[in-house]
C-alpha positions in Angstrom: 21.2 -50.8 -7.8 23.5 -48.0 -6.7 22.7 -46.1 -9.9 19.0 -46.4 -9.2 19.4 -45.0 -5.7 21.4 -42.0 -7.0 18.9 -41.3 -9.7 16.0 -41.4 -7.2 17.9 -39.1 -4.8 18.5 -36.6 -7.7 14.9 -36.6 -8.7 13.9 -36.0 -5.1 16.3 -33.0 -4.8 14.9 -31.4 -8.0 11.3 -32.0 -6.9 11.7 -30.2 -3.7 11.7 -26.6 -5.1 8.6 -27.3 -7.2 6.8 -28.9 -4.3 7.4 -25.8 -2.0 6.6 -23.2 -4.6 10.2 -22.1 -5.4 10.9 -20.6 -8.8 11.4 -23.0 -11.6 14.4 -22.7 -13.9 14.2 -19.5 -16.0 11.8 -17.7 -13.8 12.7 -14.6 -11.7 11.0 -13.0 -8.8 8.9 -9.9 -9.5 11.1 -6.8 -9.1 10.1 -3.5 -7.5 8.8 -0.9 -9.9 8.8 2.8 -9.1 5.4 4.3 -9.7 6.2 7.8 -8.2 9.8 9.0 -8.4 9.4 12.4 -6.8 9.9 14.4 -10.0 6.8 13.8 -12.1 3.1 13.0 -11.7 3.0 11.0 -15.0 0.7 8.0 -14.4 -1.4 9.9 -11.8 -4.6 11.9 -11.9 -5.9 14.3 -9.3 -9.5 14.3 -8.2 -10.9 16.7 -5.6 -9.4 20.1 -4.8 -6.3 19.3 -2.8 -3.4 21.5 -3.8 -0.9 18.7 -4.8 2.5 20.0 -5.8 6.0 18.6 -6.3 8.8 19.7 -3.9 12.0 18.2 -2.7 11.5 14.8 -4.2 8.0 14.3 -2.8 4.4 15.3 -3.7 2.5 17.2 -1.0 -0.7 19.0 -0.1 -1.9 21.2 2.7 -5.2 22.6 1.5 -8.5 21.2 0.1 -9.3 17.5 0.0 -8.8 14.9 -2.6 -6.7 12.1 -4.1 -3.9 11.4 -6.5 -5.1 8.3 -8.3 -2.9 5.9 -10.3 -4.0 5.5 -14.0 -2.9 1.8 -13.8 -4.9 -0.8 -11.9 -3.5 -3.6 -9.8 -4.8 -6.9 -8.3 -2.2 -8.8 -6.2 0.9 -6.9 -5.1 3.1 -5.4 -2.5 3.1 -1.7 -2.2 5.8 0.4 -0.4 5.6 4.2 0.2 7.2 6.8 2.4 4.8 9.2 3.9 5.2 12.3 6.1 2.2 13.8 7.9 1.6 16.6 10.5 0.1 15.4 13.8 -3.3 16.8 12.7 -3.2 15.5 9.1 -5.7 13.0 7.7 -4.2 10.8 5.0 -3.9 7.3 3.9 -3.5 5.0 0.9 -6.6 3.5 -0.8 -6.1 0.3 -2.7 -8.1 -1.6 -5.3 -10.2 1.5 -6.0 -13.0 0.3 -8.2 -14.0 3.8 -9.3 -11.0 6.0 -10.1 -13.2 9.1 -10.4 -14.9 8.8 -6.9 -12.7 7.1 -4.3 -14.4 6.1 -1.0 -13.9 3.5 1.7 -17.0 1.8 0.2 -15.4 1.1 -3.1 -11.8 0.5 -2.0 -9.8 -0.6 0.9 -8.7 2.4 3.0 -5.4 2.0 4.8 -5.5 4.9 7.3 -2.9 7.4 8.3 -4.7 9.6 10.8 -3.3 9.8 14.4 -6.2 12.0 15.6 -9.1 10.3 13.9 -12.2 11.0 16.0 -13.1 7.3 16.0 -9.8 5.8 17.2 -11.0 2.3 16.4 -9.7 2.8 12.8 -6.8 5.2 13.4 -3.4 5.1 11.8 -2.5 1.6 10.6 -6.0 0.3 10.3 -7.9 -0.8 7.2 -11.1 1.3 7.8 -14.2 -0.8 8.6 -12.2 -4.0 7.9 -9.3 -4.3 10.5 -8.6 -2.4 13.6 -5.0 -1.7 14.4 -3.0 -4.5 16.0 -0.6 -1.9 17.5 -0.7 1.8 18.1 1.9 3.5 15.8 1.8 7.3 15.6 2.9 8.7 12.2 2.9 12.4 12.9 6.0 14.6 12.5 8.2 12.0 10.8 8.9 10.1 7.6 7.2 6.7 7.8 7.4 3.6 5.6 4.1 2.1 4.8 3.9 -1.4 3.3 0.7 -3.0 2.1 0.4 -6.6 0.8 -2.8 -7.5 -1.1 -2.8 -11.1 -2.3 -6.2 -12.5 -3.1 -8.4 -12.0 -0.1 -5.4 -11.6 2.3 -4.5 -8.1 3.3 -1.6 -7.0 5.5 -0.4 -3.6 6.5 3.0 -2.8 8.1 4.0 0.7 9.3 7.7 1.3 10.2 8.3 -2.5 10.5 5.3 -3.1 12.8 2.3 -5.1 11.5 -0.7 -2.9 12.2 -3.5 -4.8 10.4 -4.3 -8.1 8.8 -7.5 -9.2 7.3 -9.3 -11.6 4.9 -11.9 -9.8 2.8 -13.2 -10.4 -0.7 -15.1 -7.2 -1.5 -12.5 -5.6 -3.8 -10.3 -7.6 -6.2 -8.7 -5.0 -8.4 -8.4 -1.3 -8.9 -6.3 1.8 -8.8 -4.2 3.1 -5.9 -5.1 6.5 -4.4 -3.1 8.8 -2.2 -5.2 10.8 0.1 -5.2 14.3 1.4 -8.2 15.0 3.7 -9.3 17.7 6.1 -7.7 16.5 9.3 -8.1 17.7 12.9 -8.7 21.4 13.0 -8.8 21.3 9.1 -5.0 21.5 9.1 -2.0 19.5 8.3 0.4 18.7 5.5 0.9 15.3 3.8 3.8 14.2 1.7 4.5 11.1 -0.3 7.7 9.9 -1.9 9.5 6.7 -3.1 6.4 4.7 -4.0 7.1 1.3 -5.4 5.2 -1.8 -6.3 5.8 -5.4 -7.2 3.2 -7.8 -8.4 2.6 -11.2 -6.7 
């Protein structure tokens, strides 16, 4: 009888990780992969006329308008990027871009970095036309850490450790990642990106 009790207890203990979604034996959690290392634009295509250039471990632009678009496409993942913008700059990260040659807020999710956006309803930290900011976080004049989680229809944005947007939406399931330089307030501003990493979910 005692052996049966011990066996049942052992089976229960081993079943717990499987029941709650823990990794099975031999599995490992997805690791972070660097998709921009600050020294090369391999794996990225430029569209538009923004003057992207490499400098001091980052890629930056301060004229024109356009995107750097990843050649790879992704579905469910966490994305982490460091971004520096002037107070006047218009930038952001577009995810699940369905058309890598023409990126818009209609064929992708636009995570906005634009403190002085004329329509403040979808300013910095928002997912444009999907989720208004949960908190007001200004990005201008400093390095910021932007984290985006896209898992199925669930989208979460965190800026400098503060959750700024969360939404459920099914319009875009997979696509490229695009880094934006746009004409900001007074058609001015500089945008820089560095340390861009991703891990699949």
